[in-house]
PDB file of N, CA, C and O in Angstrom, chain B, residues numbered from 101:
ATOM      1  N   MET B 101     -14.157  -3.928 -14.678  1.00  0.00           N
ATOM      2  CA  MET B 101     -14.695  -4.554 -15.833  1.00  0.00           C
ATOM      3  C   MET B 101     -13.679  -5.195 -16.872  1.00  0.00           C
ATOM      4  O   MET B 101     -12.569  -4.694 -17.051  1.00  0.00           O
ATOM      5  N   ILE B 102     -14.068  -6.212 -17.478  1.00  0.00           N
ATOM      6  CA  ILE B 102     -13.122  -6.929 -18.406  1.00  0.00           C
ATOM      7  C   ILE B 102     -14.003  -6.671 -19.888  1.00  0.00           C
ATOM      8  O   ILE B 102     -15.210  -6.893 -19.976  1.00  0.00           O
ATOM      9  N   PHE B 103     -13.287  -6.241 -20.841  1.00  0.00           N
ATOM     10  CA  PHE B 103     -13.867  -5.997 -22.210  1.00  0.00           C
ATOM     11  C   PHE B 103     -13.045  -6.985 -23.091  1.00  0.00           C
ATOM     12  O   PHE B 103     -11.823  -7.134 -23.071  1.00  0.00           O
ATOM     13  N   LEU B 104     -14.041  -7.687 -23.937  1.00  0.00           N
ATOM     14  CA  LEU B 104     -13.668  -8.451 -24.972  1.00  0.00           C
ATOM     15  C   LEU B 104     -13.694  -7.715 -26.391  1.00  0.00           C
ATOM     16  O   LEU B 104     -14.759  -7.421 -26.934  1.00  0.00           O
ATOM     17  N   ILE B 105     -12.466  -7.444 -26.941  1.00  0.00           N
ATOM     18  CA  ILE B 105     -12.449  -6.506 -28.154  1.00  0.00           C
ATOM     19  C   ILE B 105     -12.108  -7.425 -29.270  1.00  0.00           C
ATOM     20  O   ILE B 105     -11.117  -8.152 -29.195  1.00  0.00           O
ATOM     21  N   ASP B 106     -12.940  -7.418 -30.362  1.00  0.00           N
ATOM     22  CA  ASP B 106     -12.690  -7.952 -31.748  1.00  0.00           C
ATOM     23  C   ASP B 106     -12.745  -6.889 -32.598  1.00  0.00           C
ATOM     24  O   ASP B 106     -13.794  -6.292 -32.836  1.00  0.00           O
ATOM     25  N   TYR B 107     -11.475  -6.554 -33.169  1.00  0.00           N
ATOM     26  CA  TYR B 107     -11.070  -5.463 -34.025  1.00  0.00           C
ATOM     27  C   TYR B 107     -10.678  -6.004 -35.471  1.00  0.00           C
ATOM     28  O   TYR B 107      -9.759  -6.811 -35.607  1.00  0.00           O
ATOM     29  N   ASP B 108     -11.310  -5.591 -36.384  1.00  0.00           N
ATOM     30  CA  ASP B 108     -10.896  -5.878 -37.767  1.00  0.00           C
ATOM     31  C   ASP B 108      -9.808  -4.926 -38.192  1.00  0.00           C
ATOM     32  O   ASP B 108     -10.092  -3.742 -38.373  1.00  0.00           O
ATOM     33  N   ARG B 109      -8.618  -5.355 -38.357  1.00  0.00           N
ATOM     34  CA  ARG B 109      -7.465  -4.474 -38.813  1.00  0.00           C
ATOM     35  C   ARG B 109      -7.639  -3.813 -40.178  1.00  0.00           C
ATOM     36  O   ARG B 109      -7.386  -2.639 -40.446  1.00  0.00           O
ATOM     37  N   GLY B 110      -8.118  -4.767 -41.009  1.00  0.00           N
ATOM     38  CA  GLY B 110      -8.130  -4.490 -42.517  1.00  0.00           C
ATOM     39  C   GLY B 110      -9.091  -3.241 -42.833  1.00  0.00           C
ATOM     40  O   GLY B 110      -8.804  -2.337 -43.618  1.00  0.00           O
ATOM     41  N   SER B 111     -10.199  -3.334 -42.143  1.00  0.00           N
ATOM     42  CA  SER B 111     -11.267  -2.183 -42.278  1.00  0.00           C
ATOM     43  C   SER B 111     -11.152  -1.161 -41.141  1.00  0.00           C
ATOM     44  O   SER B 111     -11.740  -0.092 -41.303  1.00  0.00           O
ATOM     45  N   GLY B 112     -10.498  -1.353 -40.069  1.00  0.00           N
ATOM     46  CA  GLY B 112     -10.432  -0.508 -38.981  1.00  0.00           C
ATOM     47  C   GLY B 112     -11.858  -0.342 -38.271  1.00  0.00           C
ATOM     48  O   GLY B 112     -12.321   0.718 -37.850  1.00  0.00           O
ATOM     49  N   THR B 113     -12.488  -1.670 -38.223  1.00  0.00           N
ATOM     50  CA  THR B 113     -13.858  -1.679 -37.677  1.00  0.00           C
ATOM     51  C   THR B 113     -13.818  -2.434 -36.368  1.00  0.00           C
ATOM     52  O   THR B 113     -13.173  -3.480 -36.300  1.00  0.00           O
ATOM     53  N   LEU B 114     -14.472  -1.958 -35.328  1.00  0.00           N
ATOM     54  CA  LEU B 114     -14.633  -2.653 -34.108  1.00  0.00           C
ATOM     55  C   LEU B 114     -15.925  -3.560 -34.320  1.00  0.00           C
ATOM     56  O   LEU B 114     -17.044  -3.119 -34.584  1.00  0.00           O
ATOM     57  N   MET B 115     -15.575  -4.934 -34.157  1.00  0.00           N
ATOM     58  CA  MET B 115     -16.554  -5.954 -34.366  1.00  0.00           C
ATOM     59  C   MET B 115     -17.407  -6.152 -33.128  1.00  0.00           C
ATOM     60  O   MET B 115     -18.630  -6.296 -33.108  1.00  0.00           O
ATOM     61  N   THR B 116     -16.570  -6.136 -32.096  1.00  0.00           N
ATOM     62  CA  THR B 116     -17.217  -6.550 -30.589  1.00  0.00           C
ATOM     63  C   THR B 116     -16.483  -5.841 -29.595  1.00  0.00           C
ATOM     64  O   THR B 116     -15.254  -5.842 -29.526  1.00  0.00           O
ATOM     65  N   CYS B 117     -17.379  -5.136 -28.699  1.00  0.00           N
ATOM     66  CA  CYS B 117     -16.836  -4.759 -27.414  1.00  0.00           C
ATOM     67  C   CYS B 117     -17.795  -5.300 -26.408  1.00  0.00           C
ATOM     68  O   CYS B 117     -18.813  -4.637 -26.208  1.00  0.00           O
ATOM     69  N   GLN B 118     -17.620  -6.382 -25.762  1.00  0.00           N
ATOM     70  CA  GLN B 118     -18.522  -7.092 -24.909  1.00  0.00           C
ATOM     71  C   GLN B 118     -17.913  -6.935 -23.512  1.00  0.00           C
ATOM     72  O   GLN B 118     -16.778  -7.358 -23.297  1.00  0.00           O
ATOM     73  N   PRO B 119     -18.699  -6.285 -22.473  1.00  0.00           N
ATOM     74  CA  PRO B 119     -18.148  -6.238 -21.266  1.00  0.00           C
ATOM     75  C   PRO B 119     -18.579  -7.422 -20.326  1.00  0.00           C
ATOM     76  O   PRO B 119     -19.685  -7.950 -20.446  1.00  0.00           O
ATOM     77  N   PHE B 120     -17.773  -7.768 -19.500  1.00  0.00           N
ATOM     78  CA  PHE B 120     -17.862  -8.888 -18.544  1.00  0.00           C
ATOM     79  C   PHE B 120     -17.567  -8.225 -17.074  1.00  0.00           C
ATOM     80  O   PHE B 120     -16.769  -7.292 -16.978  1.00  0.00           O
ATOM     81  N   HIS B 121     -18.202  -8.717 -16.017  1.00  0.00           N
ATOM     82  CA  HIS B 121     -17.788  -8.273 -14.631  1.00  0.00           C
ATOM     83  C   HIS B 121     -16.507  -9.050 -14.343  1.00  0.00           C
ATOM     84  O   HIS B 121     -16.175 -10.088 -14.915  1.00  0.00           O
ATOM     85  N   ASP B 122     -15.838  -8.423 -13.394  1.00  0.00           N
ATOM     86  CA  ASP B 122     -14.550  -9.070 -12.955  1.00  0.00           C
ATOM     87  C   ASP B 122     -14.566 -10.335 -12.566  1.00  0.00           C
ATOM     88  O   ASP B 122     -13.518 -10.978 -12.633  1.00  0.00           O
ATOM     89  N   ASN B 123     -15.611 -10.864 -12.142  1.00  0.00           N
ATOM     90  CA  ASN B 123     -15.681 -12.323 -11.544  1.00  0.00           C
ATOM     91  C   ASN B 123     -16.088 -13.281 -12.763  1.00  0.00           C
ATOM     92  O   ASN B 123     -16.320 -14.466 -12.522  1.00  0.00           O
ATOM     93  N   GLN B 124     -16.175 -12.801 -14.027  1.00  0.00           N
ATOM     94  CA  GLN B 124     -16.515 -13.448 -15.211  1.00  0.00           C
ATOM     95  C   GLN B 124     -15.319 -13.679 -16.184  1.00  0.00           C
ATOM     96  O   GLN B 124     -15.441 -13.828 -17.400  1.00  0.00           O
ATOM     97  N   ASN B 125     -14.100 -13.690 -15.463  1.00  0.00           N
ATOM     98  CA  ASN B 125     -12.964 -13.735 -16.223  1.00  0.00           C
ATOM     99  C   ASN B 125     -12.788 -15.049 -16.911  1.00  0.00           C
ATOM    100  O   ASN B 125     -12.216 -15.077 -18.000  1.00  0.00           O
ATOM    101  N   HIS B 126     -13.224 -16.102 -16.370  1.00  0.00           N
ATOM    102  CA  HIS B 126     -13.157 -17.388 -17.024  1.00  0.00           C
ATOM    103  C   HIS B 126     -14.082 -17.365 -18.348  1.00  0.00           C
ATOM    104  O   HIS B 126     -13.638 -17.708 -19.444  1.00  0.00           O
ATOM    105  N   LEU B 127     -15.243 -16.982 -18.171  1.00  0.00           N
ATOM    106  CA  LEU B 127     -16.153 -16.738 -19.378  1.00  0.00           C
ATOM    107  C   LEU B 127     -15.489 -15.863 -20.417  1.00  0.00           C
ATOM    108  O   LEU B 127     -15.435 -16.177 -21.606  1.00  0.00           O
ATOM    109  N   ALA B 128     -15.007 -14.794 -19.932  1.00  0.00           N
ATOM    110  CA  ALA B 128     -14.315 -13.740 -20.959  1.00  0.00           C
ATOM    111  C   ALA B 128     -13.231 -14.500 -21.704  1.00  0.00           C
ATOM    112  O   ALA B 128     -13.133 -14.342 -22.920  1.00  0.00           O
ATOM    113  N   GLU B 129     -12.386 -15.340 -21.031  1.00  0.00           N
ATOM    114  CA  GLU B 129     -11.246 -15.929 -21.650  1.00  0.00           C
ATOM    115  C   GLU B 129     -11.902 -17.064 -22.628  1.00  0.00           C
ATOM    116  O   GLU B 129     -11.412 -17.156 -23.754  1.00  0.00           O
ATOM    117  N   GLU B 130     -12.870 -17.845 -22.308  1.00  0.00           N
ATOM    118  CA  GLU B 130     -13.476 -18.805 -23.075  1.00  0.00           C
ATOM    119  C   GLU B 130     -14.036 -18.123 -24.420  1.00  0.00           C
ATOM    120  O   GLU B 130     -13.827 -18.648 -25.513  1.00  0.00           O
ATOM    121  N   MET B 131     -14.726 -16.982 -24.287  1.00  0.00           N
ATOM    122  CA  MET B 131     -15.122 -16.324 -25.540  1.00  0.00           C
ATOM    123  C   MET B 131     -13.903 -15.795 -26.285  1.00  0.00           C
ATOM    124  O   MET B 131     -13.823 -15.971 -27.501  1.00  0.00           O
ATOM    125  N   ARG B 132     -13.010 -15.194 -25.651  1.00  0.00           N
ATOM    126  CA  ARG B 132     -11.701 -14.837 -26.431  1.00  0.00           C
ATOM    127  C   ARG B 132     -11.174 -15.961 -27.239  1.00  0.00           C
ATOM    128  O   ARG B 132     -10.900 -15.819 -28.430  1.00  0.00           O
ATOM    129  N   LEU B 133     -11.011 -17.229 -26.514  1.00  0.00           N
ATOM    130  CA  LEU B 133     -10.305 -18.264 -27.308  1.00  0.00           C
ATOM    131  C   LEU B 133     -11.303 -18.652 -28.517  1.00  0.00           C
ATOM    132  O   LEU B 133     -10.854 -18.933 -29.628  1.00  0.00           O
ATOM    133  N   GLY B 134     -12.573 -18.648 -28.254  1.00  0.00           N
ATOM    134  CA  GLY B 134     -13.550 -18.929 -29.452  1.00  0.00           C
ATOM    135  C   GLY B 134     -13.314 -18.055 -30.646  1.00  0.00           C
ATOM    136  O   GLY B 134     -13.290 -18.468 -31.806  1.00  0.00           O
ATOM    137  N   LEU B 135     -13.149 -16.866 -30.286  1.00  0.00           N
ATOM    138  CA  LEU B 135     -12.896 -15.738 -31.393  1.00  0.00           C
ATOM    139  C   LEU B 135     -11.773 -15.940 -32.004  1.00  0.00           C
ATOM    140  O   LEU B 135     -11.720 -15.759 -33.221  1.00  0.00           O
ATOM    141  N   GLU B 136     -10.630 -16.363 -31.271  1.00  0.00           N
ATOM    142  CA  GLU B 136      -9.359 -16.493 -31.870  1.00  0.00           C
ATOM    143  C   GLU B 136      -9.337 -17.759 -32.829  1.00  0.00           C
ATOM    144  O   GLU B 136      -8.755 -17.746 -33.913  1.00  0.00           O
ATOM    145  N   ILE B 137     -10.005 -18.819 -32.344  1.00  0.00           N
ATOM    146  CA  ILE B 137     -10.047 -20.040 -33.158  1.00  0.00           C
ATOM    147  C   ILE B 137     -10.797 -19.604 -34.549  1.00  0.00           C
ATOM    148  O   ILE B 137     -10.252 -19.842 -35.627  1.00  0.00           O
ATOM    149  N   ALA B 138     -12.129 -18.925 -34.473  1.00  0.00           N
ATOM    150  CA  ALA B 138     -12.708 -18.502 -35.532  1.00  0.00           C
ATOM    151  C   ALA B 138     -11.921 -17.629 -36.577  1.00  0.00           C
ATOM    152  O   ALA B 138     -12.000 -17.744 -37.800  1.00  0.00           O
ATOM    153  N   ASN B 139     -11.063 -16.636 -35.800  1.00  0.00           N
ATOM    154  CA  ASN B 139     -10.285 -15.935 -36.823  1.00  0.00           C
ATOM    155  C   ASN B 139      -9.339 -16.644 -37.544  1.00  0.00           C
ATOM    156  O   ASN B 139      -9.152 -16.338 -38.721  1.00  0.00           O
ATOM    157  N   LEU B 140      -8.545 -17.781 -36.889  1.00  0.00           N
ATOM    158  CA  LEU B 140      -7.664 -18.445 -37.503  1.00  0.00           C
ATOM    159  C   LEU B 140      -8.257 -19.480 -38.711  1.00  0.00           C
ATOM    160  O   LEU B 140      -7.692 -19.740 -39.773  1.00  0.00           O
ATOM    161  N   THR B 141      -9.411 -19.932 -38.289  1.00  0.00           N
ATOM    162  CA  THR B 141     -10.167 -20.834 -39.116  1.00  0.00           C
ATOM    163  C   THR B 141     -10.402 -20.204 -40.472  1.00  0.00           C
ATOM    164  O   THR B 141     -10.071 -20.660 -41.566  1.00  0.00           O
ATOM    165  N   ASN B 142     -11.097 -18.957 -40.176  1.00  0.00           N
ATOM    166  CA  ASN B 142     -11.537 -18.076 -41.407  1.00  0.00           C
ATOM    167  C   ASN B 142     -10.412 -17.301 -41.996  1.00  0.00           C
ATOM    168  O   ASN B 142     -10.641 -16.545 -42.940  1.00  0.00           O
ATOM    169  N   LYS B 143      -9.219 -17.432 -41.510  1.00  0.00           N
ATOM    170  CA  LYS B 143      -8.251 -16.567 -42.091  1.00  0.00           C
ATOM    171  C   LYS B 143      -8.506 -15.062 -42.037  1.00  0.00           C
ATOM    172  O   LYS B 143      -8.233 -14.364 -43.013  1.00  0.00           O
ATOM    173  N   LEU B 144      -9.037 -14.533 -40.892  1.00  0.00           N
ATOM    174  CA  LEU B 144      -9.310 -13.214 -40.787  1.00  0.00           C
ATOM    175  C   LEU B 144      -8.080 -12.455 -40.175  1.00  0.00           C
ATOM    176  O   LEU B 144      -7.225 -13.126 -39.596  1.00  0.00           O
ATOM    177  N   SER B 145      -7.944 -11.110 -40.269  1.00  0.00           N
ATOM    178  CA  SER B 145      -6.777 -10.414 -39.676  1.00  0.00           C
ATOM    179  C   SER B 145      -7.545  -9.565 -38.546  1.00  0.00           C
ATOM    180  O   SER B 145      -7.537  -8.336 -38.617  1.00  0.00           O
ATOM    181  N   HIS B 146      -8.171 -10.196 -37.561  1.00  0.00           N
ATOM    182  CA  HIS B 146      -8.858  -9.490 -36.496  1.00  0.00           C
ATOM    183  C   HIS B 146      -7.802  -9.478 -35.298  1.00  0.00           C
ATOM    184  O   HIS B 146      -6.990 -10.396 -35.182  1.00  0.00           O
ATOM    185  N   GLU B 147      -7.843  -8.474 -34.471  1.00  0.00           N
ATOM    186  CA  GLU B 147      -7.216  -8.495 -33.256  1.00  0.00           C
ATOM    187  C   GLU B 147      -8.220  -8.589 -32.103  1.00  0.00           C
ATOM    188  O   GLU B 147      -9.135  -7.789 -31.904  1.00  0.00           O
ATOM    189  N   ILE B 148      -7.927  -9.685 -31.358  1.00  0.00           N
ATOM    190  CA  ILE B 148      -8.790 -10.276 -30.351  1.00  0.00           C
ATOM    191  C   ILE B 148      -8.118 -10.006 -29.031  1.00  0.00           C
ATOM    192  O   ILE B 148      -7.006 -10.504 -28.859  1.00  0.00           O
ATOM    193  N   VAL B 149      -8.680  -9.252 -28.043  1.00  0.00           N
ATOM    194  CA  VAL B 149      -7.952  -8.884 -26.842  1.00  0.00           C
ATOM    195  C   VAL B 149      -9.040  -8.866 -25.747  1.00  0.00           C
ATOM    196  O   VAL B 149     -10.245  -8.698 -25.931  1.00  0.00           O
ATOM    197  N   LEU B 150      -8.468  -9.049 -24.695  1.00  0.00           N
ATOM    198  CA  LEU B 150      -9.119  -8.807 -23.303  1.00  0.00           C
ATOM    199  C   LEU B 150      -8.579  -7.627 -22.620  1.00  0.00           C
ATOM    200  O   LEU B 150      -7.418  -7.769 -22.235  1.00  0.00           O
ATOM    201  N   LEU B 151      -9.134  -6.494 -22.373  1.00  0.00           N
ATOM    202  CA  LEU B 151      -8.755  -5.390 -21.571  1.00  0.00           C
ATOM    203  C   LEU B 151      -9.563  -5.304 -20.381  1.00  0.00           C
ATOM    204  O   LEU B 151     -10.720  -5.721 -20.335  1.00  0.00           O
ATOM    205  N   GLU B 152      -8.864  -4.681 -19.273  1.00  0.00           N
ATOM    206  CA  GLU B 152      -9.478  -4.213 -18.187  1.00  0.00           C
ATOM    207  C   GLU B 152      -9.583  -2.843 -17.971  1.00  0.00           C
ATOM    208  O   GLU B 152      -8.563  -2.197 -18.212  1.00  0.00           O
ATOM    209  N   ALA B 153     -10.672  -2.170 -17.531  1.00  0.00           N
ATOM    210  CA  ALA B 153     -10.940  -0.837 -17.424  1.00  0.00           C
ATOM    211  C   ALA B 153     -12.147  -0.704 -16.275  1.00  0.00           C
ATOM    212  O   ALA B 153     -13.020  -1.560 -16.133  1.00  0.00           O
ATOM    213  N   SER B 154     -12.062   0.312 -15.612  1.00  0.00           N
ATOM    214  CA  SER B 154     -13.112   0.507 -14.654  1.00  0.00           C
ATOM    215  C   SER B 154     -14.395   0.675 -15.324  1.00  0.00           C
ATOM    216  O   SER B 154     -15.408   0.111 -14.913  1.00  0.00           O
ATOM    217  N   THR B 155     -14.379   1.449 -16.362  1.00  0.00           N
ATOM    218  CA  THR B 155     -15.832   1.745 -17.164  1.00  0.00           C
ATOM    219  C   THR B 155     -15.449   1.656 -18.702  1.00  0.00           C
ATOM    220  O   THR B 155     -14.273   1.690 -19.065  1.00  0.00           O
ATOM    221  N   GLU B 156     -16.534   1.538 -19.598  1.00  0.00           N
ATOM    222  CA  GLU B 156     -16.232   1.612 -20.884  1.00  0.00           C
ATOM    223  C   GLU B 156     -15.624   3.018 -21.367  1.00  0.00           C
ATOM    224  O   GLU B 156     -14.794   3.144 -22.267  1.00  0.00           O
ATOM    225  N   ASP B 157     -16.110   3.909 -20.711  1.00  0.00           N
ATOM    226  CA  ASP B 157     -15.620   5.292 -21.059  1.00  0.00           C
ATOM    227  C   ASP B 157     -14.191   5.427 -20.795  1.00  0.00           C
ATOM    228  O   ASP B 157     -13.508   6.103 -21.566  1.00  0.00           O
ATOM    229  N   ASP B 158     -13.655   4.832 -19.749  1.00  0.00           N
ATOM    230  CA  ASP B 158     -12.244   4.839 -19.460  1.00  0.00           C
ATOM    231  C   ASP B 158     -11.567   3.972 -20.635  1.00  0.00           C
ATOM    232  O   ASP B 158     -10.471   4.376 -21.022  1.00  0.00           O
ATOM    233  N   LEU B 159     -12.064   2.904 -21.201  1.00  0.00           N
ATOM    234  CA  LEU B 159     -11.501   2.016 -22.063  1.00  0.00           C
ATOM    235  C   LEU B 159     -11.519   2.889 -23.301  1.00  0.00           C
ATOM    236  O   LEU B 159     -10.508   2.865 -24.003  1.00  0.00           O
ATOM    237  N   ARG B 160     -12.494   3.626 -23.645  1.00  0.00           N
ATOM    238  CA  ARG B 160     -12.616   4.341 -24.996  1.00  0.00           C
ATOM    239  C   ARG B 160     -11.509   5.561 -24.861  1.00  0.00           C
ATOM    240  O   ARG B 160     -10.953   6.027 -25.855  1.00  0.00           O
ATOM    241  N   ARG B 161     -11.275   5.982 -23.643  1.00  0.00           N
ATOM    242  CA  ARG B 161     -10.072   7.021 -23.641  1.00  0.00           C
ATOM    243  C   ARG B 161      -8.808   6.369 -23.652  1.00  0.00           C
ATOM    244  O   ARG B 161      -7.977   6.896 -24.391  1.00  0.00           O
ATOM    245  N   THR B 162      -8.415   5.264 -22.963  1.00  0.00           N
ATOM    246  CA  THR B 162      -7.213   4.747 -23.157  1.00  0.00           C
ATOM    247  C   THR B 162      -6.833   3.942 -24.357  1.00  0.00           C
ATOM    248  O   THR B 162      -5.646   3.674 -24.545  1.00  0.00           O
ATOM    249  N   HIS B 163      -7.866   3.494 -25.272  1.00  0.00           N
ATOM    250  CA  HIS B 163      -7.678   2.521 -26.315  1.00  0.00           C
ATOM    251  C   HIS B 163      -8.562   3.177 -27.476  1.00  0.00           C
ATOM    252  O   HIS B 163      -9.385   2.511 -28.103  1.00  0.00           O
ATOM    253  N   ARG B 164      -8.358   4.367 -27.684  1.00  0.00           N
ATOM    254  CA  ARG B 164      -9.227   5.250 -28.645  1.00  0.00           C
ATOM    255  C   ARG B 164      -9.158   4.546 -30.085  1.00  0.00           C
ATOM    256  O   ARG B 164     -10.159   4.733 -30.777  1.00  0.00           O
ATOM    257  N   ARG B 165      -8.151   3.777 -30.639  1.00  0.00           N
ATOM    258  CA  ARG B 165      -8.069   3.429 -31.780  1.00  0.00           C
ATOM    259  C   ARG B 165      -8.896   2.283 -32.102  1.00  0.00           C
ATOM    260  O   ARG B 165      -8.994   1.894 -33.266  1.00  0.00           O
ATOM    261  N   TYR B 166      -9.492   1.725 -31.145  1.00  0.00           N
ATOM    262  CA  TYR B 166     -10.602   0.665 -31.337  1.00  0.00           C
ATOM    263  C   TYR B 166     -11.952   1.253 -31.670  1.00  0.00           C
ATOM    264  O   TYR B 166     -12.805   0.625 -32.297  1.00  0.00           O
ATOM    265  N   PHE B 167     -12.104   2.448 -31.238  1.00  0.00           N
ATOM    266  CA  PHE B 167     -13.435   3.138 -31.334  1.00  0.00           C
ATOM    267  C   PHE B 167     -13.652   4.232 -32.134  1.00  0.00           C
ATOM    268  O   PHE B 167     -14.787   4.596 -32.441  1.00  0.00           O
ATOM    269  N   GLU B 168     -12.428   4.906 -32.574  1.00  0.00           N
ATOM    270  CA  GLU B 168     -12.420   6.144 -33.433  1.00  0.00           C
ATOM    271  C   GLU B 168     -11.778   5.660 -34.917  1.00  0.00           C
ATOM    272  O   GLU B 168     -10.999   4.710 -34.996  1.00  0.00           O
ATOM    273  N   SER B 169     -12.186   6.396 -36.000  1.00  0.00           N
ATOM    274  CA  SER B 169     -11.807   6.219 -37.296  1.00  0.00           C
ATOM    275  C   SER B 169     -10.495   6.916 -37.334  1.00  0.00           C
ATOM    276  O   SER B 169     -10.191   7.813 -36.547  1.00  0.00           O
ATOM    277  N   VAL B 170      -9.638   6.410 -38.398  1.00  0.00           N
ATOM    278  CA  VAL B 170      -8.314   7.036 -38.684  1.00  0.00           C
ATOM    279  C   VAL B 170      -8.355   8.561 -38.823  1.00  0.00           C
ATOM    280  O   VAL B 170      -7.396   9.236 -38.449  1.00  0.00           O
ATOM    281  N   GLU B 171      -9.571   9.173 -39.415  1.00  0.00           N
ATOM    282  CA  GLU B 171      -9.792  10.522 -39.508  1.00  0.00           C
ATOM    283  C   GLU B 171      -9.893  11.274 -38.217  1.00  0.00           C
ATOM    284  O   GLU B 171      -9.361  12.369 -38.033  1.00  0.00           O
ATOM    285  N   GLU B 172     -10.692  10.546 -37.228  1.00  0.00           N
ATOM    286  CA  GLU B 172     -10.778  11.172 -35.954  1.00  0.00           C
ATOM    287  C   GLU B 172      -9.613  11.165 -35.242  1.00  0.00           C
ATOM    288  O   GLU B 172      -9.210  12.160 -34.641  1.00  0.00           O
ATOM    289  N   LEU B 173      -8.983  10.007 -35.267  1.00  0.00           N
ATOM    290  CA  LEU B 173      -7.601  10.157 -34.599  1.00  0.00           C
ATOM    291  C   LEU B 173      -6.602  11.124 -35.230  1.00  0.00           C
ATOM    292  O   LEU B 173      -5.810  11.670 -34.461  1.00  0.00           O
ATOM    293  N   LYS B 174      -6.552  11.344 -36.251  1.00  0.00           N
ATOM    294  CA  LYS B 174      -5.663  12.357 -37.066  1.00  0.00           C
ATOM    295  C   LYS B 174      -6.110  13.756 -36.601  1.00  0.00           C
ATOM    296  O   LYS B 174      -5.288  14.575 -36.189  1.00  0.00           O
ATOM    297  N   SER B 175      -7.439  14.014 -36.675  1.00  0.00           N
ATOM    298  CA  SER B 175      -7.953  15.249 -36.197  1.00  0.00           C
ATOM    299  C   SER B 175      -7.747  15.587 -34.696  1.00  0.00           C
ATOM    300  O   SER B 175      -7.598  16.764 -34.369  1.00  0.00           O
ATOM    301  N   SER B 176      -7.735  14.609 -33.791  1.00  0.00           N
ATOM    302  CA  SER B 176      -7.337  14.695 -32.363  1.00  0.00           C
ATOM    303  C   SER B 176      -5.996  15.210 -32.214  1.00  0.00           C
ATOM    304  O   SER B 176      -5.682  16.163 -31.501  1.00  0.00           O
ATOM    305  N   ALA B 177      -5.187  14.479 -32.973  1.00  0.00           N
ATOM    306  CA  ALA B 177      -3.776  14.448 -32.973  1.00  0.00           C
ATOM    307  C   ALA B 177      -3.306  15.849 -33.416  1.00  0.00           C
ATOM    308  O   ALA B 177      -2.413  16.417 -32.786  1.00  0.00           O
ATOM    309  N   ALA B 178      -3.839  16.365 -34.393  1.00  0.00           N
ATOM    310  CA  ALA B 178      -3.627  17.572 -35.013  1.00  0.00           C
ATOM    311  C   ALA B 178      -4.035  18.802 -34.023  1.00  0.00           C
ATOM    312  O   ALA B 178      -3.352  19.818 -33.898  1.00  0.00           O
ATOM    313  N   ALA B 179      -5.214  18.556 -33.363  1.00  0.00           N
ATOM    314  CA  ALA B 179      -5.810  19.643 -32.387  1.00  0.00           C
ATOM    315  C   ALA B 179      -4.592  19.603 -31.264  1.00  0.00           C
ATOM    316  O   ALA B 179      -4.049  20.643 -30.892  1.00  0.00           O
ATOM    317  N   LEU B 180      -4.272  18.480 -30.834  1.00  0.00           N
ATOM    318  CA  LEU B 180      -3.256  18.365 -29.608  1.00  0.00           C
ATOM    319  C   LEU B 180      -2.043  18.939 -29.994  1.00  0.00           C
ATOM    320  O   LEU B 180      -1.517  19.732 -29.212  1.00  0.00           O
ATOM    321  N   HIS B 181      -1.448  18.655 -31.169  1.00  0.00           N
ATOM    322  CA  HIS B 181      -0.234  19.412 -31.581  1.00  0.00           C
ATOM    323  C   HIS B 181      -0.456  20.900 -31.623  1.00  0.00           C
ATOM    324  O   HIS B 181       0.406  21.667 -31.195  1.00  0.00           O
ATOM    325  N   GLN B 182      -1.486  21.284 -32.084  1.00  0.00           N
ATOM    326  CA  GLN B 182      -1.683  22.886 -32.262  1.00  0.00           C
ATOM    327  C   GLN B 182      -1.727  23.278 -30.815  1.00  0.00           C
ATOM    328  O   GLN B 182      -0.911  24.134 -30.472  1.00  0.00           O
ATOM    329  N   HIS B 183      -2.542  22.797 -29.907  1.00  0.00           N
ATOM    330  CA  HIS B 183      -2.655  23.396 -28.563  1.00  0.00           C
ATOM    331  C   HIS B 183      -1.264  23.235 -27.816  1.00  0.00           C
ATOM    332  O   HIS B 183      -0.912  24.086 -26.999  1.00  0.00           O
ATOM    333  N   GLN B 184      -0.490  22.143 -28.107  1.00  0.00           N
ATOM    334  CA  GLN B 184       0.901  22.157 -27.482  1.00  0.00           C
ATOM    335  C   GLN B 184       1.946  23.280 -28.112  1.00  0.00           C
ATOM    336  O   GLN B 184       2.920  23.753 -27.527  1.00  0.00           O
ATOM    337  N   GLN B 185       1.514  23.570 -29.395  1.00  0.00           N
ATOM    338  CA  GLN B 185       2.387  24.601 -30.118  1.00  0.00           C
ATOM    339  C   GLN B 185       2.052  25.970 -29.429  1.00  0.00           C
ATOM    340  O   GLN B 185       2.961  26.705 -29.043  1.00  0.00           O
ATOM    341  N   GLN B 186       0.742  26.295 -29.285  1.00  0.00           N
ATOM    342  CA  GLN B 186       0.311  27.435 -28.577  1.00  0.00           C
ATOM    343  C   GLN B 186       0.909  27.652 -27.275  1.00  0.00           C
ATOM    344  O   GLN B 186       1.335  28.743 -26.894  1.00  0.00           O
ATOM    345  N   GLN B 187       0.927  26.560 -26.593  1.00  0.00           N
ATOM    346  CA  GLN B 187       1.429  26.530 -25.175  1.00  0.00           C
ATOM    347  C   GLN B 187       3.034  26.859 -25.182  1.00  0.00           C
ATOM    348  O   GLN B 187       3.571  27.594 -24.353  1.00  0.00           O
ATOM    349  N   HIS B 188       3.609  26.296 -26.092  1.00  0.00           N
ATOM    350  CA  HIS B 188       5.072  26.563 -26.211  1.00  0.00           C
ATOM    351  C   HIS B 188       5.327  27.955 -26.654  1.00  0.00           C
ATOM    352  O   HIS B 188       6.319  28.534 -26.211  1.00  0.00           O
ATOM    353  N   ASP B 189       4.432  28.624 -27.589  1.00  0.00           N
ATOM    354  CA  ASP B 189       4.796  29.923 -28.183  1.00  0.00           C
ATOM    355  C   ASP B 189       4.602  30.984 -27.034  1.00  0.00           C
ATOM    356  O   ASP B 189       5.075  32.111 -27.179  1.00  0.00           O
ATOM    357  N   ARG B 190       3.856  30.607 -25.804  1.00  0.00           N
ATOM    358  CA  ARG B 190       3.518  31.578 -24.912  1.00  0.00           C
ATOM    359  C   ARG B 190       4.607  32.015 -24.137  1.00  0.00           C
ATOM    360  O   ARG B 190       4.448  32.892 -23.288  1.00  0.00           O
TER     361      ARG B 190
END
């Protein structure tokens, strides 16, 4: 699958996560270009990317920053650090 991501850097908000089948790469690229042009025209600070993943769940796991708030990411990082520290102390 191909996913078109439009992410507003300023607000940390995912604007678009549109899936495309692998055989729709030309359409996905056209849509990405349209969003890039709109981004520049409107002087927005959006991150527009095409990403490939087997499923949206895989994409959410590998590119969490597009889908989770800063607070959620911090909480996950703190929990991971705590878990690693516990493993190290054993």
